[in-house]
C-alpha positions as CSV (number, residue, x, y, z in Angstrom):
1,X,19.1,2.5,8.8
2,X,16.5,-0.2,8.3
3,X,16.9,-1.7,4.7
4,X,13.6,-3.3,3.2
5,X,14.5,-6.4,2.0
6,X,13.7,-9.4,5.6
7,X,11.2,-6.4,7.3
8,X,8.5,-5.2,5.3
9,X,5.6,-7.3,3.9
10,X,2.3,-7.1,1.8
11,X,-0.6,-9.5,1.8
12,X,-3.5,-8.9,-0.5
13,X,-6.9,-11.0,-0.8
14,X,-4.8,-13.6,1.6
15,X,-2.2,-14.4,0.2
16,X,1.4,-12.6,0.9
17,X,2.9,-10.7,-2.3
18,X,6.0,-9.3,-1.3
19,X,7.9,-11.6,-3.1
20,X,6.1,-10.6,-6.3
21,X,7.2,-6.7,-5.4
22,X,10.4,-5.2,-5.9
23,X,9.0,-1.3,-4.8
24,X,5.9,-0.1,-2.7
25,X,5.2,3.3,-2.0
26,X,1.8,3.3,1.0
27,X,1.3,6.7,0.0
28,X,-1.4,9.1,2.7
29,X,-2.8,12.4,1.4
30,X,-4.6,13.9,4.0
31,X,-6.9,16.7,2.5
32,X,-6.8,20.3,3.5
33,X,-10.1,23.0,4.9
34,X,-8.5,27.3,4.2
35,X,-10.4,28.3,7.9
36,X,-9.3,32.0,6.2
37,X,-11.5,34.3,7.8
38,X,-12.0,38.7,6.4
39,X,-10.3,39.5,10.2
40,X,-7.2,36.5,9.5
41,X,-4.1,38.2,9.3
42,X,-2.9,34.5,7.8
43,X,-4.3,32.2,6.1
44,X,-5.4,29.1,8.4
45,X,-6.6,25.4,7.2
46,X,-7.3,22.7,9.8
47,X,-7.4,18.9,8.1
48,X,-9.8,17.3,5.9
49,X,-10.5,13.2,5.2
50,X,-7.9,11.0,4.8
51,X,-7.1,9.4,1.5
52,X,-4.5,6.1,0.5
53,X,-2.8,4.4,-2.1
54,X,-0.6,1.5,-2.7
55,X,1.2,1.7,-5.3
56,X,3.3,-1.3,-6.3
57,X,5.7,-3.0,-9.2
58,X,8.2,-5.7,-9.7
59,X,9.6,-8.5,-12.0
60,X,6.8,-10.1,-13.8
61,X,5.7,-13.8,-12.7
62,X,2.2,-15.6,-13.8
63,X,1.9,-17.0,-10.6
64,X,1.0,-12.6,-10.0
65,X,-0.6,-12.2,-12.3
66,X,-2.8,-14.9,-11.0
67,X,-3.9,-12.6,-8.0
68,X,-4.3,-9.6,-10.0
69,X,-5.2,-10.4,-13.2
70,X,-8.6,-11.1,-12.9
71,X,-9.3,-8.0,-10.4
72,X,-7.5,-6.3,-12.5
73,X,-10.6,-7.3,-14.9
74,X,-13.6,-7.5,-12.7
75,X,-12.5,-5.2,-10.4
76,X,-13.3,-7.1,-5.9
77,X,-12.6,-5.6,-2.9
78,X,-9.8,-7.1,-1.3
79,X,-8.7,-6.8,2.2
80,X,-4.7,-6.2,2.4
81,X,-2.2,-6.4,5.5
82,X,0.9,-4.2,4.9
83,X,2.8,-4.9,7.9
84,X,6.6,-2.8,8.7
85,X,9.8,-3.7,10.7
86,X,12.5,-2.3,12.5
87,X,14.7,-5.7,12.6
88,X,14.3,-5.1,16.8
89,X,12.2,-7.2,17.8
90,X,11.5,-5.5,20.5
91,X,7.3,-4.4,21.8
92,X,5.8,-2.9,18.4
93,X,9.0,-2.9,16.8
94,X,5.8,-3.8,13.8
95,X,3.5,-1.6,12.6
96,X,0.3,-3.3,10.7
97,X,-2.0,-2.0,8.7
98,X,-4.5,-3.8,7.4
99,X,-7.8,-2.7,5.0
100,X,-10.7,-4.8,5.8
101,X,-12.2,-5.9,2.5
102,X,-11.7,-1.7,1.1
103,X,-9.0,-2.5,-1.2
104,X,-9.1,-3.0,-5.4
105,X,-7.8,-2.3,-7.8
106,X,-7.1,1.1,-10.1
107,X,-3.9,0.7,-12.2
108,X,-2.4,-3.2,-13.3
109,X,-0.1,-2.8,-16.2
110,X,2.3,-5.1,-17.3
111,X,6.3,-3.9,-19.4
112,X,8.5,-6.0,-21.8
113,X,11.0,-3.6,-23.6
114,X,14.0,-5.4,-26.1
115,X,16.3,-6.7,-24.5
116,X,15.1,-6.6,-20.8
117,X,12.9,-7.8,-18.5
118,X,9.1,-8.5,-18.2
119,X,8.1,-6.3,-15.5
120,X,4.5,-4.5,-13.5
121,X,3.5,-2.0,-11.6
122,X,-0.5,-1.4,-9.8
123,X,-2.4,0.3,-8.2
124,X,-4.4,-0.1,-5.0
125,X,-7.3,2.4,-3.3
126,X,-7.5,1.7,-0.5
127,X,-11.2,3.1,1.3
128,X,-11.3,4.4,4.5
129,X,-9.1,4.3,6.7
130,X,-6.4,1.6,8.1
131,X,-6.8,-0.4,11.2
132,X,-3.5,-0.5,13.1
133,X,-1.6,-2.4,15.4
134,X,1.5,-3.2,16.1
135,X,3.2,-6.8,17.1
136,X,7.3,-8.3,18.3
137,X,7.4,-9.1,14.4
138,X,6.1,-9.7,11.2
139,X,2.3,-11.6,10.5
140,X,2.6,-14.3,8.1
């Protein structure tokens, strides 16, 4: 089992935002094209285009709002880098996904209820395919 703490890093527009996150999810959806024809005995498919999104959530802090708030008001393309480590430090133990100037905020929510903490959640569209590299340690 690999714990998320200290084994994940998220960078948005050049700023590491990991400390503002309690959860995140990188979602990849691959569309399908049906290729069944009249002589087929079962349905057949081939892969089509891929769609990527990133969901973030955490405790609201003004420092985080300073990063995300302006881009939620005026959508701006940013670079997003997401890194995962298995903690071993061996070759290839870190996977790094990079969308260079191809990410933008599609939703930003600030939530609060009486007697509870203020939280945030955000969704980013990651446009196009990422560059995937590997390393032995999480990048700075």
